[in-house]
TIPA-437314 format. One line per field, with one value per residue (C-alpha): residue in three letters; x, y, z. Coordinates in steps of 0.2 Angstrom, whole numbers, always signed. Layout:
r (ALA|...)
c1 (X|...)
c2 (Y|...)
c3 (Z|...)
// end
This chain:
r (MET|SER|GLY|HIS|SER|LYS|PHE|ASN|ASN|ILE|LYS|HIS|LYS|LYS|GLU|LYS|ALA|ASP|ALA|ALA|ARG|GLY|LYS|ILE|PHE|THR|VAL|ILE|GLY|HIS|GLU|ILE|ALA|ILE|ALA|VAL|LYS|GLN|GLY|GLY|PRO|ASP|PRO|THR|SER|ASN|SER|LYS|LEU|ARG|ASP|VAL|ILE|ALA|LYS|ALA|ARG|ALA|ASN|ASN|MET|PRO|ASN|ASP|THR|ILE|GLU|LYS|GLY|ILE|LYS|LYS|ALA|ALA|GLY|ASN|VAL|ASP|ALA|VAL|ASN|PHE|GLU|GLU|LEU|VAL|TYR|GLU|GLY|PHE|GLY|PRO|SER|GLY|VAL|ALA|ILE|MET|VAL|ARG|ALA|LEU|THR|ASP|ASN|LYS|ASN|ARG|THR|GLY|ALA|ASN|VAL|ARG|SER|ALA|PHE|THR|LYS|GLY|ASN|GLY|ASN|LEU|GLY|SER|GLN|GLY|SER|VAL|SER|TYR|MET|PHE|LYS|GLU|LYS|GLY|GLN|ILE|LEU|VAL|ASP|LYS|GLU|ASP|CYS|ASP|LYS|THR|ALA|ASP|GLU|LEU|MET|GLU|LEU|ALA|LEU|GLU|ASN|GLY|ALA|SER|ASP|PHE|ASN|GLU|GLU|GLU|ASP|SER|TYR|GLU|ILE|LEU|THR|GLU|PRO|ASN|ASP|PHE|SER|THR|CYS|ARG|GLU|ALA|LEU|GLU|LYS|ALA|GLY|VAL|ASN|MET|ILE|GLU|ALA|ASP|VAL|THR|MET|ILE|PRO|GLU|ASN|TYR|VAL|SER|VAL|THR|ASP|GLU|ASP|ALA|VAL|TYR|GLY|LEU|ARG|LYS|THR|LEU|ASP|LEU|LEU|ASP|GLU|ASP|GLU|ASP|VAL|LYS|ALA|TYR|TYR|THR|ASN|TRP|GLU|GLU|GLU)
c1 (+352|+348|+352|+353|+375|+375|+394|+398|+388|+396|+411|+403|+401|+417|+424|+414|+414|+433|+430|+422|+432|+430|+414|+411|+424|+414|+399|+408|+412|+396|+392|+405|+400|+383|+387|+399|+384|+369|+384|+401|+419|+420|+418|+419|+406|+396|+392|+387|+404|+413|+399|+408|+424|+424|+415|+429|+442|+433|+431|+451|+449|+464|+464|+472|+460|+448|+454|+451|+435|+432|+439|+433|+416|+417|+425|+411|+397|+384|+389|+385|+369|+369|+351|+346|+330|+323|+317|+305|+301|+299|+314|+307|+295|+288|+304|+305|+319|+322|+336|+346|+355|+365|+362|+363|+353|+340|+330|+347|+349|+327|+331|+345|+339|+322|+334|+338|+324|+314|+332|+330|+312|+306|+293|+296|+284|+279|+281|+280|+276|+289|+297|+284|+292|+309|+314|+327|+341|+359|+368|+384|+397|+411|+420|+421|+441|+446|+435|+446|+431|+420|+403|+396|+408|+404|+384|+387|+398|+385|+369|+377|+375|+364|+362|+343|+350|+363|+363|+378|+383|+393|+406|+401|+389|+378|+376|+356|+354|+341|+343|+347|+355|+368|+387|+384|+386|+396|+408|+406|+415|+428|+434|+437|+445|+433|+435|+422|+421|+403|+392|+381|+361|+354|+336|+336|+320|+306|+302|+314|+308|+315|+320|+320|+315|+330|+328|+324|+335|+345|+333|+337|+355|+354|+345|+357|+372|+365|+363|+382|+387|+376|+390|+370|+366|+375|+362|+352|+340|+331|+322|+328|+335|+353|+357)
c2 (+580|+583|+597|+612|+615|+606|+610|+600|+587|+586|+584|+567|+561|+562|+553|+539|+541|+538|+525|+518|+524|+509|+513|+530|+526|+512|+521|+538|+525|+520|+537|+539|+524|+531|+551|+543|+532|+546|+560|+553|+554|+572|+581|+601|+597|+584|+593|+578|+570|+588|+588|+571|+572|+588|+579|+563|+575|+582|+565|+563|+547|+548|+555|+539|+530|+544|+543|+523|+524|+534|+526|+512|+515|+522|+508|+496|+508|+492|+484|+500|+494|+504|+509|+524|+520|+529|+523|+531|+526|+530|+528|+527|+543|+546|+551|+553|+545|+545|+531|+535|+521|+513|+498|+483|+471|+477|+463|+463|+484|+482|+468|+477|+493|+482|+478|+492|+499|+484|+482|+499|+498|+507|+504|+505|+514|+519|+529|+552|+545|+558|+564|+578|+583|+588|+600|+593|+610|+610|+612|+619|+621|+633|+630|+651|+647|+641|+654|+669|+680|+690|+683|+699|+693|+675|+677|+691|+676|+666|+673|+679|+661|+652|+652|+654|+656|+660|+654|+662|+649|+652|+641|+643|+643|+637|+641|+633|+632|+626|+607|+612|+628|+617|+616|+633|+638|+624|+628|+648|+645|+632|+646|+658|+646|+644|+629|+620|+605|+599|+605|+592|+586|+588|+582|+596|+594|+606|+606|+597|+583|+580|+565|+563|+545|+533|+518|+530|+537|+517|+512|+528|+528|+506|+512|+526|+516|+500|+509|+517|+502|+498|+498|+502|+516|+533|+543|+544|+561|+561|+577|+569|+585|+574|+583)
c3 (+674|+691|+707|+704|+702|+686|+689|+703|+695|+679|+688|+699|+684|+675|+693|+687|+669|+675|+683|+669|+656|+643|+643|+638|+623|+619|+617|+609|+598|+590|+592|+578|+567|+570|+562|+549|+542|+542|+537|+529|+539|+532|+547|+538|+531|+545|+560|+568|+566|+570|+590|+593|+589|+605|+614|+611|+615|+633|+635|+633|+619|+610|+595|+584|+593|+586|+567|+569|+577|+559|+546|+549|+550|+533|+529|+529|+532|+530|+545|+557|+563|+579|+584|+597|+608|+623|+638|+651|+669|+686|+700|+718|+722|+705|+701|+681|+673|+654|+645|+631|+620|+609|+602|+591|+600|+605|+616|+629|+630|+634|+644|+655|+656|+665|+674|+682|+686|+696|+705|+710|+714|+701|+685|+667|+658|+641|+630|+636|+650|+655|+641|+644|+660|+649|+637|+626|+625|+622|+635|+637|+653|+657|+671|+678|+684|+666|+653|+652|+644|+659|+659|+648|+636|+637|+637|+621|+610|+617|+610|+595|+591|+593|+614|+619|+635|+647|+666|+678|+695|+711|+698|+681|+666|+657|+642|+633|+615|+605|+599|+581|+584|+597|+584|+579|+595|+601|+586|+589|+606|+602|+587|+603|+614|+623|+634|+638|+652|+645|+627|+623|+618|+634|+643|+656|+668|+671|+688|+702|+715|+731|+739|+758|+759|+763|+754|+742|+738|+739|+725|+713|+716|+711|+697|+690|+697|+685|+672|+672|+671|+654|+639|+629|+638|+631|+647|+656|+666|+678|+691|+706|+715|+722|+740)
// end
């Protein structure tokens, strides 16, 4: 994600998601299918599926749609042929971009992602070309106005359940975990009644890059908009400090 105002960035992404609800539901549907294939259809024994269900509910996916997705995947596990792919590259001004995709057609997805980079005057790189600039972390964001706990209470709860870092911002709290501790921490917060505006395993840049050239900013927005529109793209991460 880009910029230091993580809460505002999430709100911006959710506004875009609301305009493309079909894509969000499609991506989550694919995630449900993969989780079921890997760990079975019972969320009580499949922590990955529990996480995806929580993500689905956070994005206002109807419960019957979630249940239908689980039953469909469980009824024909062999038909679940989605795989997760990671692409790495550079946008204008050397901005690092990582893309995670869920696809049943690698050729189609690769061509679309490459086209998004090219149209924004960037280029795809080799595996490892930008991933070293990011750290994989579980990230949970909580809206201050929607939280009935004090910062100290929330921090204590998070740290007791596997959080590795806690940050207080003007309008939100950010909780970070190691990827393996994410499910435990998220579930503890859920049981404690903490409403989360975002909870996912993500890639966080070590450092951010500021871009002032108007043509470069236009190219970056072009690339990211095209990635947003692609139904195969699950998420993208950049080190662009968006103004």
